[in-house]
C-alpha positions as CSV (number, residue, x, y, z in Angstrom):
1,M,-27.2,-49.6,-115.5
2,N,-26.2,-47.2,-118.3
3,T,-25.6,-43.6,-119.1
4,E,-29.3,-42.9,-118.6
5,T,-28.9,-43.9,-114.9
6,K,-25.9,-41.5,-114.6
7,T,-28.0,-38.7,-116.1
8,R,-30.8,-39.3,-113.7
9,L,-28.4,-39.5,-110.7
10,F,-26.8,-36.2,-111.9
11,K,-30.2,-34.6,-111.9
12,L,-30.9,-35.9,-108.4
13,C,-27.6,-34.5,-107.2
14,T,-28.3,-31.2,-108.8
15,D,-31.8,-31.0,-107.3
16,A,-30.4,-31.8,-103.8
17,I,-27.7,-29.1,-104.1
18,K,-30.2,-26.6,-105.4
19,Q,-32.4,-27.4,-102.4
20,R,-29.5,-26.8,-100.0
21,I,-28.9,-23.4,-101.7
22,E,-32.6,-22.5,-101.4
23,N,-32.8,-23.6,-97.7
24,A,-29.7,-21.5,-96.9
25,Q,-31.0,-18.5,-98.7
26,L,-34.4,-18.8,-97.0
27,A,-32.7,-19.1,-93.5
28,L,-30.6,-16.0,-94.3
29,A,-33.7,-14.0,-95.3
30,E,-35.4,-15.1,-92.1
31,I,-32.4,-14.0,-90.0
32,Q,-32.3,-10.7,-91.8
33,E,-36.0,-10.1,-91.2
34,A,-35.6,-11.0,-87.5
35,T,-32.6,-8.7,-87.2
36,E,-34.5,-5.8,-88.7
37,N,-37.4,-6.5,-86.3
38,E,-35.2,-6.8,-83.3
39,T,-35.5,-3.7,-81.1
40,K,-33.0,-2.8,-78.4
41,S,-34.6,-3.2,-75.1
42,S,-33.5,-1.8,-71.7
43,A,-31.9,-5.2,-71.1
44,G,-28.8,-4.5,-73.2
45,D,-27.1,-7.8,-72.5
46,K,-30.1,-9.8,-73.7
47,Y,-30.2,-7.7,-76.9
48,E,-26.4,-8.2,-77.5
49,T,-26.7,-12.0,-76.9
50,S,-29.6,-12.2,-79.3
51,R,-27.6,-10.3,-82.0
52,E,-24.6,-12.5,-81.5
53,M,-26.7,-15.7,-81.8
54,M,-28.2,-14.3,-85.0
55,Q,-24.7,-13.5,-86.3
56,Q,-23.5,-17.0,-85.6
57,E,-26.6,-18.4,-87.4
58,T,-25.9,-16.1,-90.4
59,D,-22.3,-17.2,-90.5
60,R,-23.3,-20.9,-90.4
61,N,-25.9,-20.4,-93.2
62,M,-23.4,-18.4,-95.3
63,L,-20.9,-21.2,-95.0
64,M,-23.6,-23.8,-96.1
65,L,-24.6,-21.5,-99.0
66,N,-21.0,-21.1,-100.1
67,E,-20.3,-24.9,-99.9
68,A,-23.5,-25.7,-101.9
69,N,-22.5,-23.2,-104.5
70,K,-19.1,-24.8,-104.8
71,Q,-20.7,-28.2,-105.2
72,L,-23.0,-26.8,-107.9
73,V,-19.9,-25.5,-109.8
74,I,-18.4,-29.0,-109.6
75,L,-21.7,-30.6,-110.9
76,N,-21.8,-28.1,-113.8
77,G,-18.4,-29.5,-114.9
78,I,-19.6,-33.0,-115.1
79,N,-20.6,-34.5,-118.4
80,A,-23.4,-36.8,-117.1
81,G,-23.8,-38.7,-120.4
82,S,-20.2,-39.7,-120.9
83,A,-19.0,-43.3,-120.5
84,N,-16.0,-44.0,-118.3
85,T,-13.6,-46.9,-118.2
86,S,-11.9,-45.8,-115.0
87,A,-13.4,-44.2,-111.9
88,D,-13.3,-40.4,-111.8
89,T,-15.6,-37.5,-111.3
90,G,-18.8,-38.3,-113.2
91,S,-18.4,-42.1,-112.9
92,L,-20.9,-44.5,-111.6
93,V,-19.1,-47.4,-109.9
94,V,-21.0,-50.6,-109.1
95,T,-19.4,-52.7,-106.3
96,D,-20.3,-55.8,-104.4
97,K,-21.2,-53.6,-101.5
98,G,-22.9,-50.6,-103.0
99,N,-23.1,-48.2,-105.9
100,F,-21.2,-45.0,-105.9
101,Y,-21.8,-41.9,-108.1
102,I,-18.6,-39.9,-108.0
103,S,-19.8,-36.3,-108.1
104,V,-20.4,-34.3,-104.9
105,S,-21.2,-35.3,-101.4
106,A,-25.0,-35.4,-101.7
107,G,-25.7,-38.4,-99.5
108,T,-27.8,-41.4,-100.4
109,L,-29.8,-41.2,-103.6
110,T,-32.6,-43.6,-104.5
111,L,-33.5,-44.3,-108.1
112,E,-36.0,-47.1,-108.9
113,S,-35.7,-48.7,-105.5
114,Q,-31.9,-48.8,-105.9
115,K,-29.6,-46.9,-103.5
116,Y,-26.6,-44.9,-104.8
117,F,-24.1,-43.0,-102.7
118,A,-23.2,-39.7,-104.1
119,V,-19.6,-39.1,-103.1
120,S,-16.9,-36.5,-103.8
121,I,-13.7,-37.5,-105.5
122,S,-11.9,-36.0,-102.5
123,S,-13.8,-38.1,-99.9
124,P,-12.1,-41.1,-98.4
125,I,-14.0,-43.5,-100.7
126,G,-13.6,-41.2,-103.7
127,V,-9.8,-41.1,-103.2
128,Q,-9.7,-44.9,-103.1
129,L,-12.0,-45.2,-106.2
130,R,-10.1,-42.7,-108.4
131,G,-8.5,-44.5,-111.4
132,K,-9.9,-47.9,-110.5
133,K,-11.4,-50.1,-113.3
134,T,-13.8,-53.0,-113.5
135,G,-12.5,-56.1,-111.7
136,E,-10.2,-54.1,-109.3
137,S,-10.7,-53.9,-105.6
138,F,-10.1,-51.3,-102.9
139,S,-10.4,-51.0,-99.2
140,V,-12.0,-48.2,-97.0
141,N,-12.2,-48.4,-93.2
142,G,-11.3,-52.1,-93.2
143,N,-14.1,-52.9,-95.7
144,Q,-13.0,-54.6,-99.0
145,Y,-14.9,-53.7,-102.1
146,Q,-14.8,-55.4,-105.5
147,I,-15.7,-53.3,-108.5
148,K,-18.2,-55.0,-110.8
149,Q,-18.6,-52.1,-113.3
150,V,-17.5,-48.6,-114.0
151,L,-19.8,-46.5,-116.2
């Protein structure tokens, strides 16, 4: 693994976050269209319940959109091609139990049949990884991890 791997993981993370943004925007547009097409019927309670449900869905999608935009800002601050000697945002940490790309919480990424966990530096595992170097170990949820390499 090298800086090219980190660059490719960065792109996968960016693509995943951009997809989240696109999905939230699409859902918001669909809700807006449904709201505009909603006509007030004689059953006022049904109309009000429907409007409230649409508002809740709008709020949920706005929250998802805002979070995805925050994650994109974090990603834009990462120099994907840099080499790291200690774990921090932008690092790729190879352990005996998995590979962690410290960036944003983007879930599991697969690159050339290898799995990587994209984690935020503020996540429980990110907090434990911060500042660690090759050869050190850390523990999360009772699981002990040995760091093989920090890139």
